[in-house]
C-alpha positions in Angstrom: 0.0 0.0 0.0 1.3 3.4 -0.9 2.2 5.6 2.1 0.4 8.9 2.8 3.6 10.8 2.2 4.2 9.2 -1.1 0.6 9.8 -2.2 1.1 13.5 -1.5 4.3 13.6 -3.4 2.6 11.9 -6.4 -0.3 14.4 -6.2 1.9 17.4 -6.2 4.2 16.2 -9.0 1.7 15.4 -11.7 2.0 17.3 -15.0 0.0 20.5 -15.3 -2.9 20.3 -17.9 -6.0 22.3 -18.7 -8.9 22.3 -16.1 -12.4 23.7 -15.8 -13.8 24.7 -12.4 -17.5 25.3 -12.0 -18.4 27.1 -9.0 -28.5 -2.5 -1.3 -33.7 -26.1 0.5 -31.0 -25.9 3.3 -28.9 -28.6 4.8 -27.7 -28.3 8.4 -24.5 -30.0 9.6 -22.4 -30.1 12.8 -21.8 -26.9 14.8 -25.4 -25.7 15.0 -27.6 -25.1 18.0 -31.3 -24.3 18.3 -32.1 -20.6 18.1 -34.0 -18.9 20.8 -36.1 -17.3 18.1 -37.2 -20.7 17.0 -37.3 -21.0 13.2 -33.6 -21.5 12.4 -30.6 -23.0 14.1 -27.7 -20.9 15.1 -24.2 -21.8 13.9 -21.1 -21.9 16.1 -18.8 -23.3 13.4 -18.1 -21.9 9.9 -21.1 -22.1 7.6 -19.8 -23.5 4.2 -21.7 -23.8 0.9 -19.7 -25.1 -2.1 -21.4 -27.3 -4.7 -18.0 -28.5 -5.8 -16.8 -29.6 -2.4 -15.6 -33.2 -1.7 -17.6 -32.9 1.6 -21.3 -33.7 1.0 -22.3 -31.6 4.0 -20.8 -28.5 2.3 -22.4 -29.0 -1.1 -25.9 -27.7 -0.5 -27.4 -24.3 0.3 -27.5 -23.3 4.0 -30.2 -21.4 5.9 -29.3 -20.6 9.6 -30.0 -18.2 12.4 -27.1 -16.3 13.8 -23.5 -17.3 13.2 -20.8 -16.9 15.9 -17.4 -18.4 15.3 -13.7 -18.3 16.2 -12.6 -18.4 12.5 -14.3 -17.4 9.3 -18.1 -17.2 9.9 -19.5 -17.8 6.3 -17.6 -19.3 3.3 -19.3 -19.5 -0.1 -17.9 -20.4 -3.5 -18.7 -21.9 -6.9 -22.4 -20.9 -6.9 -23.1 -21.9 -3.2 -25.7 -20.0 -1.2 -26.0 -19.1 2.5 -28.9 -17.2 4.2 -28.4 -16.1 7.9 -31.4 -14.8 9.8 -29.4 -13.2 12.6 -26.1 -11.5 13.4 -22.8 -12.9 11.9 -19.7 -12.6 14.1 -16.2 -13.9 13.9 -13.6 -13.5 16.6 -10.4 -14.0 14.5 -11.6 -14.6 10.9 -13.5 -12.9 8.1 -17.3 -12.3 8.4 -18.2 -13.4 4.9 -15.9 -14.7 2.2 -17.7 -15.2 -1.1 -16.2 -16.4 -4.4 -18.9 -16.7 -7.0 -21.9 -17.5 -4.8 -24.8 -15.7 -2.9 -25.0 -14.6 0.7 -27.9 -12.9 2.4 -27.7 -11.7 6.0 -30.5 -10.3 8.0 -28.5 -8.8 10.9 -25.1 -7.2 11.5 -21.7 -8.5 10.5 -18.7 -8.1 12.8 -15.3 -9.5 11.9 -12.4 -9.5 14.4 -12.5 -8.8 18.1 -10.6 -6.1 19.9 -8.3 -8.7 21.4 -7.5 -10.4 18.1 -4.0 -9.8 16.8 -4.8 -10.6 13.1 -6.7 -8.3 10.7 -10.2 -9.4 9.7 -12.6 -8.0 7.0 -16.3 -7.9 7.3 -17.1 -9.0 3.7 -14.8 -10.2 1.0 -16.6 -10.7 -2.4 -14.8 -11.9 -5.4 -15.8 -12.8 -9.0 -19.5 -13.2 -9.6 -20.3 -13.1 -5.9 -23.3 -11.2 -4.5 -23.8 -10.3 -0.8 -26.8 -8.5 0.7 -26.9 -7.4 4.3 -29.8 -5.9 6.2 -27.8 -4.3 8.9 -24.3 -2.9 9.6 -20.9 -4.3 8.5 -17.7 -3.8 10.7 -14.3 -5.3 10.0 -11.3 -5.0 12.3 -9.3 -4.4 9.1 -11.5 -3.4 6.2 -15.3 -3.2 6.2 -15.9 -4.4 2.7 -13.4 -5.7 0.0 -14.8 -6.4 -3.5 -12.8 -7.7 -6.4 -13.3 -8.7 -10.1 -17.0 -7.9 -10.5 -18.3 -8.8 -7.0 -21.4 -7.0 -5.7 -22.4 -6.0 -2.2 -25.4 -4.2 -0.8 -25.7 -3.1 2.8 -28.7 -1.2 4.3 -26.8 0.1 7.3 -23.3 1.5 8.0 -19.9 0.2 6.9 -16.8 0.6 9.1 -13.1 -0.5 8.6 -11.4 -0.1 12.0 -7.8 -0.3 10.8 -7.9 0.4 7.1 -10.5 1.3 4.4 -14.2 1.3 5.0 -14.7 0.0 1.4 -12.0 -1.2 -1.0 -13.1 -2.0 -4.6 -11.2 -2.9 -7.8 -11.7 -5.0 -10.9 -15.2 -3.7 -11.7 -16.8 -4.4 -8.3 -20.0 -2.7 -7.1 -21.1 -1.6 -3.6 -24.3 0.1 -2.5 -24.6 1.4 1.1 -27.7 2.8 2.8 -25.9 4.4 5.8 -22.5 5.9 6.4 -19.0 4.6 5.4 -16.0 5.1 7.7 -12.3 4.1 7.4 -10.9 4.9 10.8 -7.2 4.6 9.9 -7.1 4.9 6.1 -9.6 5.7 3.3 -13.4 5.9 3.7 -13.7 4.5 0.1 -10.8 3.4 -2.1 -11.5 2.4 -5.7 -9.1 1.0 -8.3 -5.7 1.4 -6.7 -3.8 -1.8 -7.2 -0.1 -2.6 -6.8 -0.3 -5.9 -8.6 0.8 -5.9 -12.3 -2.1 -6.4 -14.7 -4.9 -6.0 -12.1 -7.9 -4.1 -13.4 -8.6 -0.8 -11.7 -12.2 0.3 -11.6 -15.3 0.1 -9.5 -18.6 1.7 -8.5 -19.8 2.8 -5.0 -23.1 4.5 -4.0 -23.6 5.7 -0.4 -26.8 7.3 0.9 -25.1 8.7 4.1 -21.8 10.3 4.8 -18.2 9.1 4.1 -15.1 9.7 6.4 -11.5 8.6 6.5 -7.9 9.9 6.3 -8.8 10.2 2.6 -12.6 10.4 2.4 -12.5 9.2 -1.2 -9.4 7.8 -2.9 -10.5 7.0 -6.4 -8.8 5.8 -9.5 -11.0 5.2 -12.6 -14.0 4.8 -10.3 -17.6 6.1 -10.1 -18.9 7.3 -6.7 -22.2 8.8 -5.7 -22.4 10.0 -2.0 -25.7 11.7 -0.9 -24.2 13.1 2.3 -21.0 14.8 3.4 -17.4 13.6 2.6 -14.7 14.3 5.3 -11.0 13.5 5.2 -8.3 14.2 7.7 -5.8 14.7 4.9 -7.8 14.7 1.6 -11.6 15.0 1.3 -11.5 13.7 -2.3 -8.6 12.4 -4.4 -9.7 11.5 -7.9 -7.7 10.4 -11.0 -7.9 8.6 -14.3 -11.4 9.6 -15.5 -13.2 9.1 -12.2 -16.8 10.4 -12.0 -17.8 11.6 -8.5 -21.0 13.1 -7.2 -21.3 14.4 -3.6 -24.7 15.7 -2.4 -23.5 17.9 0.5 -20.1 19.3 1.8 -16.5 18.2 1.4 -14.2 19.0 4.3 -10.5 18.2 4.9 -7.6 19.0 7.1 -5.4 19.6 4.0 -6.9 19.3 0.5 -10.6 19.5 0.1 -10.5 18.1 -3.5 -7.5 17.0 -5.5 -8.4 16.0 -9.0 -6.6 14.8 -12.1 -8.4 14.1 -15.4 -11.8 13.5 -13.6 -15.2 15.0 -13.2 -16.5 16.0 -9.7 -19.8 17.5 -8.6 -20.4 18.9 -5.1 -23.9 20.0 -4.0 -22.6 21.9 -0.9 -19.3 23.7 0.0 -15.7 22.6 -0.2 -13.2 23.5 2.6 -9.5 22.5 3.0 -7.0 23.8 5.5 -4.5 24.1 2.7 -6.1 24.0 -0.7 -9.9 23.8 -1.1 -9.5 22.6 -4.7 -6.4 21.6 -6.7 -7.4 20.5 -10.2 -5.5 19.4 -13.3 -7.3 18.5 -16.5 -10.6 18.1 -14.6 -14.1 19.6 -14.5 -15.4 20.4 -11.0 -18.7 22.0 -10.0 -19.5 23.3 -6.5 -23.0 24.5 -5.4 -21.8 26.3 -2.3 -18.7 28.2 -1.1 -15.0 27.3 -1.7 -12.5 28.0 1.1 -8.8 27.2 1.5 -8.0 28.3 5.1 -4.2 28.6 4.9 -3.0 28.7 1.2 -5.6 29.2 -1.5 -9.2 28.3 -2.4 -8.6 27.1 -5.9 -5.5 26.0 -7.9 -6.6 25.1 -11.4 -4.3 24.6 -14.4 
């Protein structure tokens, strides 16, 4: 992962170009107990659904109540399906790992306890995977990670405690009904990959607010945030033909918006302690005021 200092050096050193500024039949195996709510059994071991598994107990779809495990809570692959009518919690593993299957959770997902020394992610969706959650998603590392066309829909909030709230690349799609927070890195990161040949793109829609060290860190991505975007360092960093819409305000401790070869629309105001807006070869529209507290409001070339 590129350091914050290197990001800033890269941002400041890009070539100057022209800009325009406009002011979401089951089989039950071992590790299940009767749910107090009655209809479904709760799982205390990993719930696995993989039609291609050598283990017959893992081949069918699964319908359970809550899931509480030490390791990974739900593992789905190769067209498998799991439905959980309750909260999904893993002490040391991932909440949901899905490679080409379907997962539906009616409850919250929590991955990684405070005592755990490893990093866990709430949802990992890869390939033709789909995950829907009627609740909140929290990961000790990242909240949601989506690769290679995976799709995730969450009605509540998404939080990454030690990294990104949402990380997407390879054409993945995420829809969130609440807020998105990356406590120690980006609120939303799209498209940045340090593996040679890996596709860099993705789409994220958020009905609430987004916050992180970088609120949005977007490379060749499409983002629509209905609320506010807040960044400790950068509110919005956009490059490589990104398309970003923000319904309310953008606020940051350094750069409100940094944009290269992208299109950004902000319904409210943009504020940065250093630059409110630094733009290169981009089109940016702002419905409210633009304020750079220490250096300048707008730097557009």
